[in-house]
C-alpha positions in Angstrom: 87.8 105.3 83.6 86.8 106.3 87.1 86.4 103.6 89.8 83.0 102.6 91.1 84.1 103.7 94.6 85.3 107.1 93.2 83.6 109.0 96.1 85.5 107.1 98.7 88.7 107.7 96.8 88.1 111.4 96.5 87.4 111.7 100.3 90.5 109.6 101.2 92.9 111.3 98.9 91.7 114.8 100.0 92.2 113.9 103.7 95.7 112.4 102.9 96.7 115.5 100.9 95.8 117.8 103.9 97.8 115.8 106.5 100.9 117.8 107.4 104.2 116.2 106.3 107.5 116.9 104.6 105.7 118.2 101.5 103.6 120.6 103.5 106.7 121.9 105.3 108.5 122.3 102.0 105.7 124.5 100.6 105.5 126.6 103.8 109.3 126.9 103.9 109.5 128.3 100.3 106.4 130.4 100.7 108.2 132.2 103.6 111.1 132.7 101.2 109.2 133.9 98.2 105.5 134.2 98.9 102.7 132.5 96.8 104.7 132.2 93.6 107.6 130.3 95.3 105.1 128.1 97.2 103.1 127.3 94.1 106.1 126.4 92.0 107.3 124.2 94.8 103.9 122.5 95.0 104.0 122.0 91.2 107.3 120.2 91.7 106.0 118.1 94.5 102.9 117.1 92.6 104.8 116.4 89.5 106.8 113.9 91.6 103.6 112.0 92.0 103.7 111.0 88.4 107.1 109.5 88.9 105.7 107.2 91.6 102.7 106.5 89.4 105.0 105.4 86.6 107.0 103.3 88.9 103.9 101.7 90.3 102.5 101.1 86.8 105.7 99.3 85.8 105.6 97.2 88.9 108.9 98.6 90.3 107.3 99.9 93.4 106.5 96.3 94.3 110.2 95.6 94.3 110.8 98.6 96.5 108.0 97.4 98.8 109.7 94.0 99.2 113.3 95.1 99.4 114.1 96.4 102.9 117.6 97.4 101.9 116.5 99.4 98.8 113.7 101.1 100.8 116.2 102.0 103.6 118.7 103.4 101.1 116.2 105.7 99.4 114.7 106.7 102.7 118.1 107.8 104.0 118.8 109.8 100.9 115.4 111.5 101.1 115.9 112.2 104.9 119.3 113.6 104.3 117.9 116.0 101.6 115.2 117.2 103.9 117.6 117.7 106.8 120.0 119.6 104.5 117.1 122.0 103.4 116.3 122.5 107.1 119.8 123.5 108.0 119.8 125.8 105.0 116.8 127.5 106.4 118.4 127.8 109.8 121.5 129.4 108.2 119.3 131.8 106.3 117.5 132.7 109.5 120.9 133.4 111.2 122.0 135.7 108.4 118.7 137.5 108.4 118.8 137.9 112.2 122.3 139.3 112.1 121.2 141.9 109.5 123.1 140.5 106.6 121.3 141.8 103.5 122.2 141.2 99.9 122.2 144.0 97.3 119.3 144.6 94.9 121.4 143.2 92.1 121.9 139.9 94.0 118.2 139.8 94.9 117.2 140.2 91.2 119.6 137.5 90.2 118.1 135.1 92.8 114.6 135.8 91.3 115.8 134.6 87.9 116.7 131.1 89.2 114.0 130.8 91.8 111.5 129.0 89.5 113.9 126.1 88.7 115.2 126.1 92.3 111.7 125.9 93.8 110.6 123.3 91.3 113.7 121.2 91.8 113.4 121.3 95.6 109.7 120.2 95.4 110.2 117.3 93.0 113.3 116.0 94.8 111.4 116.1 98.1 108.7 114.0 96.7 110.7 111.6 94.5 113.2 110.8 97.2 110.4 109.8 99.7 110.0 106.0 99.4 106.8 106.2 101.5 105.1 107.7 98.6 106.0 104.8 96.4 104.8 102.3 99.0 101.6 104.4 99.3 101.0 104.1 95.6 101.5 100.4 95.5 99.2 99.7 98.5 96.6 102.4 98.3 95.9 103.0 94.6 95.0 99.3 93.7 92.1 99.6 96.1 90.4 101.9 93.6 91.5 100.2 90.3 89.5 97.8 88.1 91.4 94.5 87.7 90.0 94.3 84.1 91.2 97.7 83.1 94.6 99.1 82.0 96.6 99.6 85.2 98.8 102.3 83.8 95.9 104.3 82.4 94.0 104.0 85.6 96.8 105.0 87.9 97.6 108.0 85.7 94.0 109.2 86.0 93.9 108.7 89.7 97.3 110.4 90.0 96.0 113.4 88.0 93.2 113.8 90.5 95.7 113.5 93.4 97.8 116.1 91.7 94.9 118.6 91.4 93.7 118.2 95.0 97.2 118.4 96.5 98.2 121.4 94.3 95.1 123.4 95.2 95.5 122.6 98.9 99.2 123.5 98.9 98.6 126.7 96.9 96.1 127.7 99.5 98.7 127.2 102.2 101.2 129.1 100.2 98.7 132.0 99.9 98.0 132.1 103.6 101.8 132.0 104.4 102.5 134.6 101.8 99.9 137.0 103.3 101.2 136.3 106.8 104.7 137.0 105.6 103.7 140.5 104.6 102.4 141.1 108.1 105.5 139.9 109.8 108.0 141.1 107.2 110.5 142.5 109.7 113.9 140.8 109.4 114.0 139.4 112.9 110.4 138.2 112.7 111.1 136.4 109.5 114.3 134.9 110.9 112.2 133.4 113.8 109.7 131.9 111.2 112.5 130.6 109.0 114.3 129.1 112.0 111.0 127.4 113.1 110.4 126.0 109.6 114.0 124.8 109.4 113.9 123.1 112.8 110.7 121.3 111.8 112.3 120.1 108.5 115.3 118.8 110.3 113.0 117.0 112.8 111.0 115.5 109.9 114.2 114.3 108.2 115.5 112.7 111.3 112.1 111.1 112.0 112.0 109.8 108.4 115.5 108.3 108.7 114.7 106.7 112.1 111.3 105.2 111.1 110.9 101.6 109.9 
């Protein structure tokens, strides 16, 4: 079930999972908002999105995406717009926090009830709407698959490993950010952090839209 060059795959996928990108910023952004639980749920959504790309790759649809410049560009723009929108949302939250706008405890409690689905949705959409992940799966994963084996089974096994490594790494980041959040919990300090995270997300979205 595992490829002969599994060691190389493990090293490569670990390094790739640790490279900062839109997924990393999404976890950091939501960890600032709700600590480790928020970041971990977001990471679960992001990593679940990997199975979408695995299914697409296993069915051969990613090859169509890889060869269709128009389709790739269309999905890329949608994903970039979503990331930019989240960034502006963070900037708006930072502005409200800086100006001292605070919700009531009842509103905060209500927000807690929907945070799980919100965080998971934000994570999975961030990943699924990134066509670069689909292209990555169709170009990278075959390097570690046996031509004589079942491609769907193999890619699901490799994706599960990718899921585990990425989830552990992103939860570690969420834990670090969550602890740092307790240290800098003053409203103005948090507004600066949220504004920085929002600005980076907007920049990443613009970069994604402008890239080939």
